[in-house]
LUMTI-910751 format. One line per 8 residues: number of its first residue (from 0); their letters; for each residue x, y, z of C-alpha. Coordinates in pm, whole numbers. Layout:
% LUMTI-910751
NUM) A) X/Y/Z  ...
***
This chain:
% LUMTI-910751
0) XXXXXXXX) -4103/-10281/15800  -4152/-10153/16154  -3932/-9885/16310  -3811/-10146/16557  -3709/-10393/16287  -3560/-10173/16016  -3212/-10173/16172  -3179/-10553/16189
8) XXXXXXXX) -3298/-10650/15843  -3138/-10587/15507  -3293/-10320/15293  -3368/-10346/14922  -3005/-10267/14836  -2874/-10528/15076  -2744/-10284/15338  -2845/-10253/15702
16) XXXXXXXX) -2908/-9899/15827  -2989/-9712/16148  -3345/-9755/16265  -3424/-9381/16231  -3358/-9373/15857  -3680/-9365/15655  -3659/-9633/15383  -3925/-9451/15181
24) XXXXXXXX) -3728/-9126/15149  -3431/-9132/14906  -3307/-8798/15045  -3296/-8942/15394  -3118/-9258/15280  -2858/-9053/15091  -2809/-8828/15394  -2759/-9127/15623
32) XXXXXXXX) -2520/-9301/15385  -2307/-9005/15272  -2324/-8737/15542  -2450/-8824/15889  -2169/-8914/16124  -1892/-8846/15873  -1630/-8619/16038  -1664/-8274/15884
40) XXXXXXXX) -1390/-8009/15878  -1540/-7768/15626  -1650/-7439/15782  -1915/-7374/15518  -2093/-7699/15591  -2036/-7666/15965  -2224/-7336/15953  -2501/-7467/15729
48) XXXXXXXX) -2571/-7758/15959  -2558/-7539/16269  -2832/-7322/16120  -3039/-7617/16004  -3015/-7795/16339  -3152/-7479/16497  -3446/-7484/16258  -3508/-7847/16350
56) XXXXXXXX) -3595/-7755/16710  -3941/-7896/16780  -3957/-8064/16439  -3817/-8375/16272  -3485/-8369/16089  -3660/-8521/15790  -3881/-8213/15767  -3575/-7988/15755
64) XXXXXXXX) -3386/-8217/15517  -3671/-8212/15268  -3643/-7832/15257  -3264/-7809/15259  -3229/-7700/14896  -3491/-7432/14955  -3298/-7317/15262  -2978/-7296/15059
72) XXXXXXXX) -3146/-7077/14801  -3320/-6856/15055  -3011/-6815/15276  -2758/-6734/15002  -2584/-7070/15014  -2539/-7036/15391  -2258/-6786/15350  -2208/-6654/15706
80) XXXXXXXX) -2055/-6329/15575  -2372/-6256/15379  -2617/-6371/15645  -2440/-6172/15917  -2518/-5855/15719  -2885/-5930/15655  -3098/-5621/15720  -3423/-5657/15908
88) XXXXXXXX) -3609/-5631/15578  -3443/-5950/15457  -3541/-6132/15775  -3900/-6019/15729  -3898/-6138/15368  -3776/-6480/15481  -4080/-6507/15707  -4291/-6525/15392
96) XXXXXXXX) -4065/-6760/15197  -4240/-7095/15151  -3912/-7269/15070  -3810/-7265/15436  -3953/-7312/15785  -4099/-6968/15853  -4029/-6926/16222  -3947/-6567/16316
104) XXXXXXXX) -3716/-6649/16605  -3525/-6917/16414  -3480/-6686/16114  -3344/-6412/16339  -3117/-6666/16509  -2955/-6743/16173  -2826/-6385/16154  -2725/-6372/16518
112) XXXXXXXX) -2543/-6702/16496  -2368/-6605/16173  -2216/-6307/16352  -2098/-6523/16642  -1970/-6786/16398  -1756/-6522/16227  -1625/-6406/16564  -1524/-6763/16649
120) XXXXXXXX) -1351/-6795/16312  -1157/-6476/16383  -1054/-6605/16725  -965/-6961/16628  -866/-6923/16263  -1160/-7142/16160  -1473/-7281/16323  -1342/-7630/16258
128) XXXXXXXX) -1054/-7572/16500  -1293/-7445/16765  -1537/-7735/16730  -1286/-8018/16726  -1071/-7883/17007  -1338/-7999/17249  -1240/-8362/17178  -876/-8300/17082
136) XXXXXXXX) -971/-8393/16728  -1102/-8736/16823  -1436/-8898/16740  -1649/-9009/17033  -1864/-9318/16982  -2186/-9364/17173  -2544/-9464/17099  -2877/-9394/17263
144) XXXXXXXX) -2802/-9046/17399  -2970/-8713/17330  -2724/-8502/17529  -2392/-8541/17707  -2140/-8349/17914  -1971/-8254/17586  -2288/-8109/17433  -2363/-7935/17764
152) XXXXXXXX) -2022/-7767/17757  -2033/-7660/17392  -2392/-7540/17423  -2305/-7331/17729  -2005/-7178/17555  -2198/-7091/17239  -2476/-6936/17444  -2220/-6734/17639
160) XXXXXXXX) -2088/-6605/17308  -2437/-6497/17207  -2577/-6779/16992  -2939/-6888/17021  -3115/-7215/16940  -2804/-7400/17051  -2940/-7591/17350  -2762/-7908/17453
168) XXXXXXXX) -3002/-8139/17266  -2962/-7938/16946  -2585/-7935/16985  -2576/-8309/17053  -2764/-8372/16728  -2524/-8134/16555  -2220/-8320/16688  -2368/-8647/16565
176) XXXXXXXX) -2436/-8501/16221  -2086/-8355/16192  -1917/-8675/16298  -1774/-8549/16625  -1995/-8813/16784  -2043/-9140/16595  -2386/-9283/16677  -2461/-9526/16397
184) XXXXXXXX) -2653/-9824/16531  -2478/-10153/16597  -2491/-10348/16273  -2543/-10043/16051  -2314/-10068/15749  -2173/-9723/15828  -2092/-9822/16184  -1909/-10130/16062
192) XXXXXXXX) -1733/-9947/15776  -1586/-9678/15999  -1508/-9893/16303  -1132/-9847/16262  -1171/-9467/16239  -1331/-9434/16582  -1051/-9412/16839  -1262/-9329/17145
200) XX) -1514/-9611/17128  -1616/-9728/17476
***
């Protein structure tokens, strides 16, 4: 099955999926079916995915997804309170942890961003309120984009607050993952299933 064809034919289970989903990777299929594009309002998961999207920079999401359980173990379940207090020794130890992507700047960004995340929680009551206020709680539906005015604005604000690895392309991918932007391909069973839940479709 070619990358161009895999979104227009039925898969082994009879469902049609987005063309980016790897039919040979059960983790990727499960992620596509159960997580990607589903509106998320849980701060713990919002933080986890923010960190992981930062680690994806320059890599494929599949690479990060395959290591997600290792990341969870190495980063204390992505508890921002714990990560915000990581000493430099912990960051150095993570550089030698084979369970994760061992990039020095991305590891350091996890601590920096945890601290900013906590500050946003303190200001807004929860990160969920901050994130969804940008669209007044609505889901935006669009396909074929890698950035938008919305991701530009959120990226700029997060950078102003001190976060790193939150460029507009990273934030756009994050918004798609968290369901703020619904980008399932036309014909994908998820796009069809949630059609009535997408009030801002063009």
